[in-house]
C-alpha atoms as one frame of an Amber mdcrd trajectory, in Angstrom:
protein
 -88.830  68.495-305.398 -85.678  69.989-306.859 -82.652  70.033-304.507 -82.501
  73.891-304.782 -86.062  73.919-303.534 -85.324  71.442-300.880 -82.365  73.782
-299.531 -84.778  76.714-299.581 -87.332  74.786-297.342 -84.772  73.066-295.174
 -82.943  76.572-294.490 -86.341  78.166-293.611 -87.182  75.321-291.112 -83.831
  75.462-289.504 -84.023  79.384-288.986 -87.563  79.275-287.956 -87.873  76.064
-285.858 -84.167  75.159-285.274 -84.749  71.668-286.895 -81.922  70.372-289.046
 -82.935  68.962-292.222 -80.083  66.978-294.003 -80.393  65.665-297.535 -81.249
  62.315-295.795 -84.614  63.875-294.687 -85.667  64.746-298.474 -87.882  61.801
-298.937 -89.555  62.356-295.595 -90.012  66.142-295.998 -91.636  65.473-299.584
 -94.040  63.138-298.101 -95.301  65.522-295.410 -95.481  68.336-297.846 -97.742
  66.584-300.404-100.792  67.125-298.181-100.212  70.817-298.123 -99.663  70.852
-302.056-103.017  68.845-302.584-104.767  71.198-300.169-103.611  74.235-302.139
-104.551  72.311-305.394-100.874  72.807-306.640 -99.348  70.373-309.299 -96.196
  69.613-307.742 -93.896  70.116-304.677 -91.816  72.638-306.730 -94.924  74.556
-307.396 -95.651  74.386-303.680 -92.154  75.951-303.082 -92.521  78.722-305.480
 -96.074  79.444-303.859 -94.142  79.798-300.615 -91.093  81.480-301.615 -91.728
  83.306-304.772 -95.341  84.361-305.056 -95.895  85.723-301.545 -97.682  82.530
-300.001 -95.377  82.436-296.943 -97.293  84.484-294.540-100.396  82.229-294.808
 -98.463  79.124-295.169 -95.652  79.250-292.602 -97.972  77.776-289.776 -98.978
  74.798-291.818 -95.439  74.210-293.111 -94.083  74.055-289.642 -96.976  71.894
-288.465 -96.113  69.466-291.375 -92.542  69.063-290.255 -92.634  68.558-286.725
 -92.362  65.067-285.226 -94.995  64.060-282.584 -94.155  60.764-281.303 -95.369
  60.620-277.586 -96.845  58.172-275.115 -98.495  58.214-271.687 -95.846  57.604
-268.823 -92.756  57.553-271.383 -89.640  57.015-269.804 -91.377  55.809-266.635
 -88.167  56.171-264.271 -88.708  60.091-264.813 -92.031  59.746-262.894 -90.666
  57.477-260.501 -87.935  59.851-259.518 -90.485  62.566-259.317 -92.614  60.816
-256.891 -89.740  59.221-254.857 -87.391  62.113-254.417 -88.355  65.524-255.972
 -91.969  65.803-254.590 -90.944  64.881-250.986 -88.271  67.362-251.058 -90.570
  70.057-252.264 -92.947  69.466-249.511 -89.986  69.605-247.065 -89.167  72.988
-248.646 -92.731  73.916-247.805 -93.510  74.731-251.598 -97.290  75.859-251.671
 -97.860  75.512-255.267 -95.712  73.404-257.749 -95.382  74.937-261.303 -94.637
  72.588-264.064 -93.945  72.778-267.858 -94.183  70.308-270.650 -92.233  72.249
-273.270 -93.008  70.038-276.223 -96.102  68.411-275.219 -97.443  67.092-278.737
-100.814  65.632-278.210-100.917  65.853-274.670 -99.742  62.508-273.033 -96.812
  64.074-271.138 -98.697  67.031-269.538-101.662  64.620-268.774 -99.146  61.978
-267.085 -97.467  64.810-265.067-100.771  66.286-263.994-101.928  62.878-262.903
 -99.052  62.311-260.907 -99.129  65.882-259.378-102.904  65.695-258.567-102.622
  62.133-257.071 -99.910  63.310-254.761-102.075  66.587-253.824-104.993  64.380
-253.140-103.400  61.790-250.964-100.868  63.757-249.243-103.015  66.913-248.684
-100.995  69.223-251.196 -99.068  70.940-252.535-101.184  72.561-255.125-100.169
  72.662-258.746-100.328  74.234-262.099 -99.223  72.846-265.426 -98.431  74.599
-268.596 -98.177  72.722-271.979 -96.672  74.249-275.189 -95.727  73.245-278.636
 -94.851  74.537-281.965 -97.455  72.554-283.825-100.875  74.075-283.547-102.664
  70.830-284.741-101.161  68.812-281.912-102.103  71.590-279.442-105.855  71.432
-280.518-105.927  67.532-280.191-104.186  67.726-276.769-106.906  70.149-275.648
-109.620  67.881-276.245-107.897  65.155-274.312-109.443  62.272-276.317-107.359
  59.342-277.009-107.619  55.622-277.965-108.157  52.982-275.327-104.887  51.531
-276.430-102.876  54.712-275.881-103.550  54.969-272.301-102.953  51.522-271.369
 -99.534  52.523-269.651-101.509  54.547-267.204-101.310  52.648-263.814-104.386
  51.284-262.379-104.370  53.531-259.484-104.743  56.584-261.840-107.537  55.235
-264.078-109.717  57.594-262.283-108.379  60.429-264.460-109.724  58.563-267.616
-113.420  58.609-268.605-114.561  55.884-271.128-116.824  56.509-273.883-120.642
  56.143-273.437-120.619  54.727-276.823-119.596  51.137-276.547-118.949  50.886
-280.394-116.118  53.470-279.700-112.762  52.561-278.379-112.038  55.995-277.254
-111.471  57.469-273.780-111.198  61.092-272.416-109.262  62.832-269.876-111.640
  63.864-267.017-112.703  67.715-267.308-111.135  68.442-263.765-107.587  67.407
-264.929-107.883  69.078-268.478-108.837  72.263-266.688-105.695  72.017-264.619
-103.452  72.458-267.951-102.871  75.480-269.581-102.128  74.987-273.475-100.328
  77.512-275.786 -98.161  77.636-278.808 -94.651  78.443-278.201 -91.469  78.314
-280.416 -88.251  77.242-278.493 -86.403  79.456-281.107 -87.878  82.436-279.362
 -85.425  84.667-277.483 -87.189  84.281-274.389 -90.058  82.130-273.074 -92.949
  84.026-271.467 -94.188  81.346-269.015 -94.694  83.780-265.939 -93.194  82.686
-262.553 -90.250  80.403-262.594 -90.991  76.599-262.864 -90.021  73.761-260.369
 -90.359  71.134-263.197 -89.388  71.415-266.847 -90.107  68.448-269.290 -88.437
  68.935-272.600 -87.865  65.578-273.842 -86.866  64.028-277.204 -86.800  67.513
-278.566 -82.985  68.410-278.489 -82.156  65.524-280.757 -83.521  67.648-283.675
 -81.207  70.598-282.898 -77.468  70.985-283.565 -75.293  71.761-280.490 -75.103
  75.499-280.670 -79.119  75.552-280.618 -79.351  73.006-277.969 -77.264  75.189
-275.796 -79.328  78.222-276.384 -82.537  76.339-275.826 -81.326  74.819-272.634
 -80.080  78.124-271.239 -83.333  79.672-271.899 -85.130  76.742-270.137 -82.775
  77.258-267.156 -83.625  80.808-266.846 -87.314  79.517-266.377 -86.444  77.209
-263.538 -86.440  78.139-259.812 -83.101  77.537-258.113 -82.996  73.965-257.352
 -85.714  73.128-260.102 -85.531  70.201-262.206 -85.008  69.775-266.085 -85.901
  66.405-267.642 -84.395  65.518-270.984 -85.110  62.493-273.426 -83.072  59.492
-272.884 -80.835  60.124-275.895 -80.199  63.580-274.862 -77.349  65.287-272.797
 -76.040  68.777-271.684 -72.481  67.370-271.386 -69.931  69.847-272.702 -72.244
  72.935-272.675 -70.886  74.481-269.348 -74.340  75.171-267.862 -75.537  75.709
-264.358 -76.870  72.021-263.999 -76.139  69.144-261.855 -77.197  65.686-263.131
 -79.083  63.963-260.446 -80.282  60.958-262.181 -80.363  59.685-265.857 -81.268
  62.611-267.882 -82.580  64.628-265.087 -80.813  67.573-264.051 -81.082  70.196
-261.226 -80.474  73.931-261.572 -77.439  74.761-259.388
């Protein structure tokens, strides 16, 4: 891909998804776009760029292009200290405040381990403590990973971090030759999946949330974009609601109405 075409693609990705594509990412981007080049039977990546930006192919290709550049690293019970704090501190406080229904949002859910982990913890708490009820929203920019998340099918290896006490939420395959498992239907039905772009001016999530997980996403944004995204997330939190960021992320220096209560866990003030 020529440097000129790389700059075109990188500029479009930043404007649409907020993801920075420095020159160091050129090889990675080329590798991800070759699949789309082959799918469209185009002879080169430069021909792909011409198709997108010169001959009117952008409208049909935009979704595939954005799906190709998103990063989808995720695990069940990733950063487990977040879920420890949720169970030891936040949930007891919500019960003390007589919250009758907890609203939670996984704002970059990828293939689903994060919202399913969250739903397991909330459902287990509701089952063993007599409430409160809960609702979970899971969103992502990438439609391919959303479709995978909806199915709730994973390798047996992927669910190894799930504690034994929560294994009832995982059904093993009836086919002993397949090393796949599936999240049980009741838990799948407790989560609503939807496409959302964090670059949008507002997030149509309905009533304010008690919990928002937006982890390992801000690292792909520059500081002005980080502040805009976090400000919009705060607008979706109830007063006293909690925002969970990734282990390498911070809101320091952004002058936002958040108080840090634990490592990368923040409370709306």
